[in-house]
TORPA-4810 file (N, C-alpha, C, O; in nm, 3 decimals):
<nodes>
NODE_1_-5.175_-3.761_0.204_-5.249_-3.796_0.314_-5.189_-3.927_0.399_-5.165_-3.924_0.520_M
NODE_2_-5.170_-4.036_0.318_-5.123_-4.148_0.360_-5.034_-4.127_0.439_-5.050_-4.154_0.558_A
NODE_3_-4.921_-4.074_0.391_-4.825_-4.051_0.479_-4.813_-3.962_0.600_-4.723_-3.975_0.683_E
NODE_4_-4.904_-3.875_0.608_-4.939_-3.809_0.751_-5.012_-3.903_0.850_-5.003_-3.906_0.973_I
NODE_5_-5.092_-3.984_0.762_-5.180_-4.085_0.846_-5.071_-4.169_0.929_-5.073_-4.169_1.052_R
NODE_6_-4.957_-4.255_0.841_-4.881_-4.340_0.895_-4.789_-4.232_0.996_-4.733_-4.306_1.078_S
NODE_7_-4.764_-4.140_1.015_-4.708_-4.058_1.120_-4.785_-4.039_1.227_-4.730_-4.045_1.337_L
NODE_8_-4.936_-4.012_1.221_-4.995_-3.973_1.300_-5.048_-4.130_1.395_-5.083_-4.135_1.512_V
NODE_9_-5.040_-4.215_1.323_-5.064_-4.344_1.372_-4.968_-4.415_1.430_-4.994_-4.529_1.467_E
NODE_10_-4.851_-4.365_1.447_-4.727_-4.419_1.503_-4.715_-4.424_1.639_-4.609_-4.468_1.683_G
NODE_11_-4.816_-4.381_1.728_-4.823_-4.373_1.869_-4.875_-4.508_1.942_-4.971_-4.577_1.907_F
NODE_12_-4.813_-4.524_2.021_-4.899_-4.667_2.108_-5.007_-4.596_2.183_-5.030_-4.476_2.174_D
NODE_13_-5.078_-4.689_2.267_-5.173_-4.647_2.352_-5.132_-4.546_2.458_-5.212_-4.459_2.494_D
NODE_14_-5.022_-4.552_2.505_-4.947_-4.489_2.584_-4.928_-4.324_2.527_-4.919_-4.223_2.596_A
NODE_15_-4.925_-4.335_2.405_-4.904_-4.210_2.353_-4.735_-4.195_2.322_-4.690_-4.086_2.286_G
NODE_16_-4.636_-4.330_2.340_-4.525_-4.310_2.300_-4.486_-4.357_2.131_-4.519_-4.456_2.067_V
NODE_17_-4.423_-4.268_2.102_-4.403_-4.282_1.934_-4.283_-4.411_1.923_-4.179_-4.435_1.985_P
NODE_18_-4.343_-4.467_1.834_-4.264_-4.615_1.787_-4.145_-4.596_1.739_-4.105_-4.483_1.707_S
NODE_19_-4.069_-4.713_1.726_-3.926_-4.674_1.645_-3.964_-4.658_1.500_-3.904_-4.568_1.441_K
NODE_20_-4.046_-4.723_1.437_-4.113_-4.686_1.294_-4.129_-4.548_1.268_-4.075_-4.490_1.174_R
NODE_21_-4.208_-4.493_1.356_-4.249_-4.366_1.361_-4.130_-4.258_1.378_-4.131_-4.152_1.315_W
NODE_22_-4.036_-4.290_1.459_-3.928_-4.189_1.486_-3.830_-4.228_1.333_-3.757_-4.142_1.286_R
NODE_23_-3.839_-4.329_1.286_-3.758_-4.346_1.159_-3.814_-4.263_1.065_-3.748_-4.172_1.014_E
NODE_24_-3.940_-4.285_1.033_-4.030_-4.220_0.938_-4.000_-4.068_0.947_-3.957_-4.001_0.853_L
NODE_25_-4.025_-4.024_1.067_-4.022_-3.872_1.109_-3.867_-3.804_1.054_-3.857_-3.706_0.981_V
NODE_26_-3.752_-3.885_1.109_-3.640_-3.843_1.068_-3.605_-3.852_0.929_-3.513_-3.777_0.899_S
NODE_27_-3.652_-3.922_0.833_-3.640_-3.925_0.711_-3.724_-3.804_0.651_-3.668_-3.736_0.565_R
NODE_28_-3.843_-3.773_0.686_-3.901_-3.703_0.653_-3.889_-3.541_0.679_-3.942_-3.452_0.612_K
NODE_29_-3.810_-3.529_0.786_-3.744_-3.415_0.836_-3.622_-3.360_0.734_-3.611_-3.242_0.702_L
NODE_30_-3.538_-3.459_0.692_-3.454_-3.437_0.584_-3.495_-3.419_0.456_-3.419_-3.358_0.381_I
NODE_31_-3.627_-3.471_0.405_-3.688_-3.442_0.299_-3.714_-3.285_0.302_-3.676_-3.209_0.213_E
NODE_32_-3.780_-3.249_0.411_-3.830_-3.134_0.438_-3.719_-2.986_0.421_-3.725_-2.885_0.351_I
NODE_33_-3.620_-3.038_0.522_-3.472_-2.946_0.498_-3.453_-2.903_0.371_-3.443_-2.784_0.340_D
NODE_34_-3.447_-3.019_0.275_-3.386_-3.021_0.147_-3.487_-2.961_0.046_-3.445_-2.929_-0.066_A
NODE_35_-3.621_-2.943_0.078_-3.685_-2.838_0.013_-3.697_-2.704_0.091_-3.746_-2.611_0.027_L
NODE_36_-3.664_-2.683_0.204_-3.668_-2.536_0.262_-3.543_-2.459_0.216_-3.545_-2.341_0.182_I
NODE_37_-3.432_-2.539_0.220_-3.317_-2.484_0.186_-3.301_-2.405_0.071_-3.240_-2.299_0.084_T
NODE_38_-3.350_-2.439_-0.046_-3.304_-2.378_-0.154_-3.417_-2.280_-0.151_-3.382_-2.171_-0.197_P
NODE_39_-3.547_-2.283_-0.108_-3.632_-2.168_-0.090_-3.589_-2.035_0.010_-3.625_-1.919_-0.009_A
NODE_40_-3.530_-2.069_0.086_-3.487_-1.984_0.168_-3.346_-1.883_0.087_-3.319_-1.763_0.098_E
NODE_41_-3.281_-1.988_0.010_-3.185_-1.912_-0.059_-3.232_-1.820_-0.185_-3.189_-1.709_-0.215_Q
NODE_42_-3.327_-1.893_-0.247_-3.394_-1.805_-0.336_-3.475_-1.670_-0.266_-3.478_-1.561_-0.324_M
NODE_43_-3.531_-1.690_-0.153_-3.592_-1.565_-0.097_-3.486_-1.458_-0.079_-3.501_-1.342_-0.116_K
NODE_44_-3.374_-1.507_-0.018_-3.242_-1.436_0.025_-3.214_-1.335_-0.094_-3.207_-1.212_-0.084_Q
NODE_45_-3.196_-1.430_-0.234_-3.137_-1.361_-0.343_-3.218_-1.271_-0.385_-3.167_-1.169_-0.430_L
NODE_46_-3.368_-1.282_-0.383_-3.464_-1.198_-0.442_-3.467_-1.085_-0.354_-3.456_-0.972_-0.403_L
NODE_47_-3.478_-1.099_-0.245_-3.458_-0.956_-0.128_-3.332_-0.868_-0.155_-3.329_-0.745_-0.157_E
NODE_48_-3.225_-0.957_-0.176_-3.114_-0.872_-0.210_-3.102_-0.814_-0.346_-3.039_-0.711_-0.368_E
NODE_49_-3.162_-0.881_-0.435_-3.177_-0.832_-0.573_-3.263_-0.705_-0.582_-3.236_-0.633_-0.679_S
NODE_50_-3.361_-0.664_-0.498_-3.440_-0.572_-0.483_-3.367_-0.414_-0.466_-3.414_-0.311_-0.513_L
NODE_51_-3.284_-0.422_-0.415_-3.180_-0.343_-0.368_-3.047_-0.281_-0.463_-2.985_-0.177_-0.449_D
NODE_52_-3.036_-0.365_-0.541_-2.939_-0.358_-0.652_-2.953_-0.244_-0.773_-2.857_-0.178_-0.814_C
NODE_53_-3.082_-0.232_-0.819_-3.109_-0.100_-0.906_-3.109_-0.172_-1.065_-3.147_-0.119_-1.169_G
NODE_54_-3.054_-0.314_-1.044_-3.057_-0.321_-1.193_-3.198_-0.347_-1.280_-3.305_-0.385_-1.232_C
NODE_55_-3.173_-0.320_-1.403_-3.316_-0.320_-1.488_-3.383_-0.461_-1.525_-3.503_-0.478_-1.545_L
NODE_56_-3.285_-0.557_-1.529_-3.320_-0.700_-1.554_-3.227_-0.819_-1.453_-3.117_-0.792_-1.405_T
NODE_57_-3.280_-0.916_-1.441_-3.208_-0.990_-1.349_-3.090_-1.052_-1.400_-2.997_-1.091_-1.329_L
NODE_58_-3.097_-1.061_-1.566_-2.976_-1.095_-1.652_-2.859_-1.011_-1.626_-2.744_-1.055_-1.628_D
NODE_59_-2.891_-0.890_-1.600_-2.748_-0.801_-1.582_-2.730_-0.777_-1.437_-2.642_-0.693_-1.418_S
NODE_60_-2.781_-0.820_-1.335_-2.765_-0.814_-1.199_-2.636_-0.895_-1.158_-2.612_-1.011_-1.190_C
NODE_61_-2.563_-0.814_-1.085_-2.431_-0.854_-1.032_-2.473_-0.935_-0.930_-2.410_-1.040_-0.921_A
NODE_62_-2.574_-0.914_-0.839_-2.616_-1.028_-0.737_-2.665_-1.157_-0.779_-2.639_-1.256_-0.711_V
NODE_63_-2.727_-1.164_-0.876_-2.816_-1.259_-0.940_-2.711_-1.326_-1.029_-2.737_-1.445_-1.045_V
NODE_64_-2.625_-1.295_-1.077_-2.505_-1.338_-1.161_-2.418_-1.405_-1.068_-2.404_-1.526_-1.086_L
NODE_65_-2.351_-1.345_-0.962_-2.261_-1.398_-0.882_-2.323_-1.532_-0.804_-2.279_-1.646_-0.792_E
NODE_66_-2.432_-1.476_-0.763_-2.502_-1.609_-0.695_-2.531_-1.728_-0.754_-2.547_-1.831_-0.688_R
NODE_67_-2.543_-1.722_-0.926_-2.564_-1.830_-1.009_-2.429_-1.893_-1.021_-2.411_-2.014_-1.012_H
NODE_68_-2.341_-1.811_-1.041_-2.198_-1.879_-1.050_-2.123_-1.960_-0.946_-2.047_-2.056_-0.958_E
NODE_69_-2.174_-1.879_-0.824_-2.126_-2.000_-0.700_-2.225_-2.101_-0.689_-2.172_-2.209_-0.662_N
NODE_70_-2.347_-2.108_-0.701_-2.409_-2.235_-0.710_-2.385_-2.321_-0.820_-2.401_-2.442_-0.800_A
NODE_71_-2.346_-2.276_-0.946_-2.307_-2.372_-1.037_-2.160_-2.428_-1.012_-2.115_-2.532_-1.061_T
NODE_72_-2.092_-2.339_-0.927_-1.965_-2.406_-0.908_-1.948_-2.495_-0.770_-1.856_-2.568_-0.735_T
NODE_73_-2.074_-2.462_-0.706_-2.088_-2.587_-0.565_-2.128_-2.718_-0.637_-2.074_-2.826_-0.616_T
NODE_74_-2.237_-2.695_-0.731_-2.286_-2.775_-0.782_-2.221_-2.899_-0.834_-2.248_-3.019_-0.826_D
NODE_75_-2.111_-2.818_-0.901_-2.017_-2.915_-0.992_-1.934_-2.983_-0.897_-1.893_-3.095_-0.927_A
NODE_76_-1.902_-2.931_-0.783_-1.797_-2.991_-0.711_-1.828_-3.119_-0.655_-1.743_-3.180_-0.590_A
</nodes>
């Protein structure tokens, strides 16, 4: 809540955002994007796995391929 309050209070009397407010929002947008991207990837993986017909996630080629790609990408 304190963070939201500091964002809202970042305007001057004319309604123009201060430099501090713009910097805070820029950092917050980066943080939010860092949360959204993995969630979108997980959603896509789960949607794709619905159509694969595998009995378990451990045997699902879609899941295994994604996991291998993510592990390779993270290690790089």
